[in-house]
C-alpha positions as CSV (number, residue, x, y, z in Angstrom):
1,M,0.0,0.0,0.0
2,S,1.5,3.4,-1.0
3,D,1.7,6.4,1.3
4,N,-0.9,8.2,-0.9
5,D,-3.4,5.5,0.0
6,N,-3.1,6.6,3.7
7,R,-3.6,10.3,2.9
8,P,-6.9,11.9,3.7
9,S,-9.0,13.3,0.9
10,L,-8.3,16.9,0.0
11,D,-11.9,17.9,0.7
12,D,-12.1,16.2,4.1
13,P,-13.2,19.0,6.5
14,T,-12.3,16.9,9.5
15,Q,-8.5,16.9,8.7
16,W,-5.9,19.6,8.7
17,L,-4.1,19.6,5.3
18,P,-1.3,21.7,3.9
19,Y,-3.1,22.2,0.6
20,R,-6.7,21.5,-0.4
21,Y,-5.8,21.6,-4.1
22,I,-2.8,20.9,-6.3
23,P,-0.9,24.1,-6.7
24,S,-0.7,25.6,-10.2
25,N,2.8,25.6,-11.6
26,V,2.0,28.1,-14.3
27,A,0.6,30.7,-11.9
28,A,3.5,30.3,-9.5
29,I,6.1,30.6,-12.3
30,I,4.4,33.7,-13.6
31,F,4.6,35.4,-10.2
32,V,8.2,34.2,-9.6
33,V,9.2,35.9,-12.8
34,A,7.1,39.1,-12.1
35,F,8.3,39.5,-8.5
36,A,11.9,38.8,-9.5
37,A,11.7,41.5,-12.2
38,T,10.2,44.2,-10.1
39,T,12.6,43.4,-7.2
40,L,15.6,43.6,-9.5
41,L,14.4,47.0,-10.7
42,H,13.9,48.2,-7.2
43,T,17.4,47.1,-6.3
44,F,18.8,49.1,-9.2
45,Q,16.7,52.2,-8.2
46,L,17.7,51.8,-4.5
47,L,21.4,51.7,-5.3
48,R,21.2,54.4,-8.0
49,K,19.1,56.8,-5.9
50,R,20.4,55.8,-2.5
51,T,16.9,55.4,-1.1
52,W,18.0,53.1,1.7
53,Y,14.6,53.3,3.4
54,F,13.4,51.1,0.6
55,I,15.5,48.1,1.7
56,P,12.6,46.5,3.6
57,L,10.5,46.7,0.4
58,V,13.3,45.0,-1.6
59,I,13.6,42.3,1.0
60,G,9.8,41.8,0.8
61,G,10.1,41.4,-2.9
62,I,12.8,38.7,-2.4
63,F,10.4,37.0,0.1
64,E,7.6,37.0,-2.4
65,T,9.9,35.5,-5.1
66,I,11.2,32.7,-2.9
67,G,7.7,32.1,-1.5
68,F,6.3,31.3,-4.9
69,I,9.3,29.1,-5.7
70,G,8.1,27.2,-2.6
71,R,4.7,26.7,-4.3
72,I,6.4,25.3,-7.4
73,I,8.3,22.8,-5.2
74,S,5.1,21.9,-3.4
75,R,3.5,20.9,-6.7
76,N,5.7,17.8,-6.6
77,D,4.7,16.8,-3.1
78,I,1.8,18.7,-1.5
79,W,2.3,16.8,1.8
80,A,5.8,18.0,2.4
81,L,5.8,20.5,5.2
82,G,9.1,22.2,4.3
83,P,8.1,23.9,1.0
84,F,4.6,24.5,2.4
85,I,5.8,26.4,5.4
86,M,8.4,28.3,3.3
87,Q,5.8,29.6,0.9
88,T,3.2,30.3,3.6
89,L,5.6,32.2,5.9
90,L,7.4,34.3,3.2
91,I,4.3,35.3,1.3
92,L,2.5,36.0,4.6
93,V,5.1,38.4,6.1
94,A,6.3,40.2,2.9
95,P,3.6,42.9,3.0
96,A,4.7,43.9,6.5
97,L,8.1,44.8,4.9
98,F,6.3,46.8,2.2
99,A,4.5,48.6,5.0
100,A,7.7,49.6,6.7
101,S,8.9,51.5,3.6
102,I,5.5,53.1,3.1
103,Y,5.4,54.5,6.6
104,I,8.8,56.2,6.1
105,I,7.6,57.8,2.8
106,L,4.9,59.8,4.6
107,G,7.5,61.3,6.9
108,R,9.6,62.3,3.8
109,I,6.5,64.0,2.3
110,I,5.8,65.9,5.5
111,L,9.4,67.0,5.5
112,L,9.3,68.1,1.9
113,V,6.3,70.4,2.4
114,D,7.4,71.6,5.8
115,G,4.1,70.3,7.1
116,E,4.6,68.9,10.6
117,R,2.1,71.3,12.1
118,Y,-0.6,69.6,9.9
119,S,0.1,66.1,11.1
120,L,-1.7,64.3,13.9
121,V,1.6,62.7,15.0
122,R,4.8,64.6,15.3
123,K,7.3,63.7,12.5
124,K,9.8,62.7,15.2
125,W,7.4,59.9,16.3
126,L,5.5,59.2,13.1
127,T,7.9,56.7,11.6
128,K,8.9,55.2,14.9
129,F,5.3,54.6,16.0
130,F,4.1,52.9,12.8
131,V,7.3,50.9,12.1
132,A,7.1,49.7,15.7
133,G,3.6,48.4,15.1
134,D,4.8,46.9,11.8
135,V,7.6,45.1,13.5
136,L,5.2,43.7,16.1
137,S,2.9,42.4,13.4
138,F,5.9,41.0,11.5
139,F,7.2,39.0,14.5
140,M,3.7,37.8,15.5
141,Q,3.1,36.4,12.0
142,G,6.6,35.0,11.8
143,A,6.2,33.4,15.2
144,G,2.9,31.8,14.1
145,G,4.5,30.4,11.1
146,G,7.5,29.2,13.2
147,I,5.1,27.4,15.5
148,Q,3.4,25.7,12.6
149,S,6.7,24.3,11.5
150,G,6.4,21.9,14.4
151,G,4.1,19.9,12.1
152,S,1.7,18.7,14.8
153,L,-2.1,19.4,14.5
154,S,-2.0,21.5,17.7
155,A,1.0,23.5,16.5
156,M,-0.9,24.3,13.3
157,H,-3.9,25.6,15.1
158,T,-1.9,27.6,17.6
159,G,0.2,29.1,14.8
160,E,-3.0,30.1,12.9
161,K,-4.3,32.0,16.0
162,I,-1.1,33.9,16.4
163,I,-1.0,34.8,12.7
164,V,-4.5,36.1,12.9
165,G,-3.5,38.3,15.8
166,G,-0.6,39.6,13.9
167,L,-2.8,40.4,10.9
168,F,-5.2,42.3,13.2
169,V,-2.3,44.4,14.5
170,Q,-1.2,45.1,10.9
171,L,-4.7,46.2,10.0
172,F,-5.0,48.5,13.0
173,F,-1.8,50.3,12.3
174,F,-2.4,50.5,8.6
175,V,-5.9,51.9,9.0
176,F,-4.7,54.5,11.5
177,F,-1.8,55.3,9.1
178,I,-4.3,56.1,6.3
179,I,-6.3,58.3,8.7
180,V,-3.2,60.2,9.7
181,A,-2.2,60.7,6.1
182,G,-5.7,61.8,5.2
183,V,-6.0,64.3,8.0
184,F,-2.5,65.7,7.1
185,H,-3.6,66.0,3.4
186,Y,-6.8,67.8,4.3
187,R,-5.2,70.2,6.7
188,L,-2.3,70.9,4.4
189,V,-4.4,71.9,1.4
190,N,-6.8,73.9,3.5
191,D,-4.0,75.4,5.6
192,K,-5.5,74.3,8.9
193,P,-2.6,73.6,11.2
194,L,-3.0,71.7,14.5
195,T,-1.7,74.7,16.3
196,K,-2.5,73.4,19.8
197,Q,0.1,70.7,19.3
198,F,2.3,72.2,16.6
199,P,2.4,76.0,16.2
200,P,3.0,77.3,12.7
201,T,6.6,77.6,11.7
202,K,8.0,81.1,12.0
203,R,8.1,83.1,8.8
204,G,11.3,82.5,6.8
205,H,12.4,79.5,8.9
206,K,11.9,76.2,7.1
207,S,13.3,73.7,9.5
208,L,10.7,71.3,10.9
209,N,12.7,71.2,14.1
210,S,11.7,74.8,14.8
211,T,8.2,74.0,16.0
212,S,7.7,75.0,19.6
213,S,5.3,73.4,22.1
214,T,5.0,76.6,24.2
215,S,2.5,78.6,22.1
216,L,-1.1,77.4,22.4
217,V,-2.7,80.2,20.5
218,H,-4.7,79.4,17.3
219,D,-4.3,82.2,14.8
220,D,-5.9,81.6,11.4
221,A,-4.1,84.7,10.1
222,L,-0.7,83.2,10.7
223,P,0.9,82.7,7.3
224,R,1.8,79.3,5.7
225,A,5.5,78.6,5.7
226,S,7.3,79.9,2.6
227,V,6.9,76.7,0.6
228,N,5.2,76.8,-2.8
229,L,3.2,73.5,-2.8
230,S,2.3,73.8,-6.5
231,E,6.0,73.5,-7.3
232,L,6.5,70.3,-5.2
233,P,5.7,66.7,-6.3
234,W,4.0,65.8,-3.1
235,K,0.5,65.0,-4.4
236,R,1.3,62.1,-6.7
237,H,3.4,60.5,-4.0
238,L,0.7,60.9,-1.4
239,Y,-2.0,59.5,-3.7
240,N,0.3,56.6,-4.4
241,L,0.5,56.0,-0.7
242,Y,-3.3,55.9,-0.5
243,F,-3.5,53.5,-3.4
244,T,-0.8,51.1,-2.2
245,S,-2.0,51.3,1.4
246,A,-5.5,50.4,0.3
247,L,-4.1,47.3,-1.6
248,I,-2.3,46.1,1.6
249,V,-5.5,46.7,3.7
250,I,-7.6,44.6,1.2
251,R,-5.0,41.9,1.2
252,S,-4.8,41.8,5.0
253,L,-8.6,41.7,5.3
254,F,-8.6,38.7,2.9
255,R,-5.9,37.0,5.0
256,V,-7.8,37.5,8.2
257,I,-11.1,36.1,6.7
258,E,-9.1,33.2,5.2
259,Y,-7.6,32.2,8.5
260,L,-10.8,32.8,10.5
261,Q,-12.6,30.4,8.1
262,G,-10.1,27.7,9.1
263,N,-8.1,25.1,7.2
264,S,-11.2,23.8,5.4
265,G,-12.6,27.2,4.6
266,Y,-13.8,28.2,1.2
267,L,-11.0,30.8,0.6
268,L,-8.2,28.4,1.6
269,S,-9.7,25.6,-0.5
270,H,-9.5,27.6,-3.7
271,E,-6.1,28.7,-5.0
272,V,-7.5,31.5,-7.2
273,F,-8.2,33.7,-4.2
274,L,-4.5,33.7,-3.1
275,Y,-3.5,35.0,-6.5
276,V,-6.3,37.6,-6.9
277,F,-6.3,39.0,-3.3
278,D,-2.7,38.6,-2.3
279,A,-0.1,38.0,-5.1
280,L,-1.7,40.3,-7.7
281,L,-2.2,43.1,-5.2
282,M,1.3,42.9,-3.7
283,L,2.8,42.8,-7.2
284,A,0.8,46.0,-8.0
285,V,2.3,47.6,-4.8
286,M,5.8,47.0,-6.0
287,V,5.2,48.0,-9.6
288,M,3.5,51.3,-8.5
289,F,6.7,52.2,-6.5
290,N,8.8,51.3,-9.5
291,W,6.7,53.8,-11.5
292,I,6.3,56.5,-8.8
293,H,9.6,56.2,-7.0
294,P,9.9,58.2,-3.7
295,S,13.5,59.2,-4.6
296,E,11.8,62.2,-6.3
297,V,10.6,63.4,-2.9
298,T,14.1,63.1,-1.4
299,E,15.8,64.8,-4.3
300,T,13.4,67.7,-4.4
301,Y,13.7,68.3,-0.7
302,Q,17.5,68.2,-0.9
303,K,17.5,70.7,-3.8
304,R,15.1,73.0,-1.9
305,Q,17.5,72.9,1.1
306,V,20.5,73.8,-1.2
307,D,18.5,76.7,-2.8
308,T,17.5,77.9,0.7
309,R,21.0,77.9,2.0
310,S,22.2,79.7,-1.1
311,T,19.6,82.4,-0.7
312,E,20.4,82.8,3.0
313,L,24.2,83.1,2.2
314,Q,23.5,85.6,-0.5
315,Q,21.3,87.7,1.8
316,A,24.0,87.5,4.5
317,H,26.6,88.6,2.0
318,D,24.5,91.5,0.7
319,G,23.8,92.5,4.3
320,G,27.5,92.3,5.1
321,E,28.4,94.5,2.2
322,S,25.8,97.1,3.1
323,G,27.0,97.2,6.7
324,S,30.6,97.5,5.5
325,G,29.7,100.5,3.3
326,Q,28.0,102.3,6.2
327,R,30.9,101.7,8.5
328,E,33.3,103.0,5.8
329,K,31.3,106.2,5.5
330,K,31.3,106.7,9.2
331,R,35.0,106.1,9.3
332,K,35.6,108.8,6.7
333,F,33.0,111.4,7.6
334,G,31.7,110.5,11.0
335,A,34.4,112.3,13.0
336,W,34.2,115.5,10.9
337,T,32.3,118.5,12.3
338,P,32.0,121.9,10.8
339,S,34.3,124.5,12.3
340,R,32.5,126.7,14.8
341,P,32.4,130.4,13.9
342,D,34.6,132.7,15.8
343,A,32.9,133.7,19.0
344,G,33.8,137.3,18.3
345,A,32.3,137.4,14.8
């Protein structure tokens, strides 16, 4: 009697099974090639533009590529736990790495438009807060996958519960992130600073570090900082954040529902849903950032800083020359006084 004769049926709802279908080789190969291509392009862009904060996204692309290679291997033996756990874990946690880079981009956009006073969260804490939540989600999902590698039925169920918890953490932080980005966007375009927390930047001073927590006066007449928003490429990058964040939220909702349905659930039993609501959406996230690369934000901000310093130096130079001229006049003529008429005249 062969081992296959002892295997349960793929549609047996009473058994825990790695797969409830035979994985498609064609679909897996297509996505291996697609993720490898966009990851290579991101690696080139990262090295060329020095956008080191996109390293997590590149690692996520590598995870996706290797994960779908695992599905190709699983095609040969759907009962082997090694390739199953490899593809499950890597495809599961890759979006958390995408999220880490996305969180950092918002901070760069706020810096570009000198807009900390419009943000619900100080820029100092913005990236730290969301990346911390992302790391928590990543490790929870990774721990759940690690527990599943034990191979026992109880380990599989325990791992699933921890993974669901990690997905809920990811959803919470991502939804809050979208709210923070939306509030910032609204207040920026309508010039409605959150002055109770972050008073408007003083006229002529462009550093975000200049915000003071001492002033609590709301003054709608206070001018916007001297940044021309129409000349900056912040909108397309913020809209891209909305779009890619929505894709990750949809994917995370799908994963939560999939795991809540259990091992014999409808979503987990049909491979097409994995490709439509996970693989395709995450590939779209990577491609969108190939197309609208955040290096433009960094380069524009650096150019604006150089221009600002040049202007300040020129003004200081002009002021210095003016002061020197005045001092020279005083030196030549300041001590001269008209001779007093003779007292006897």
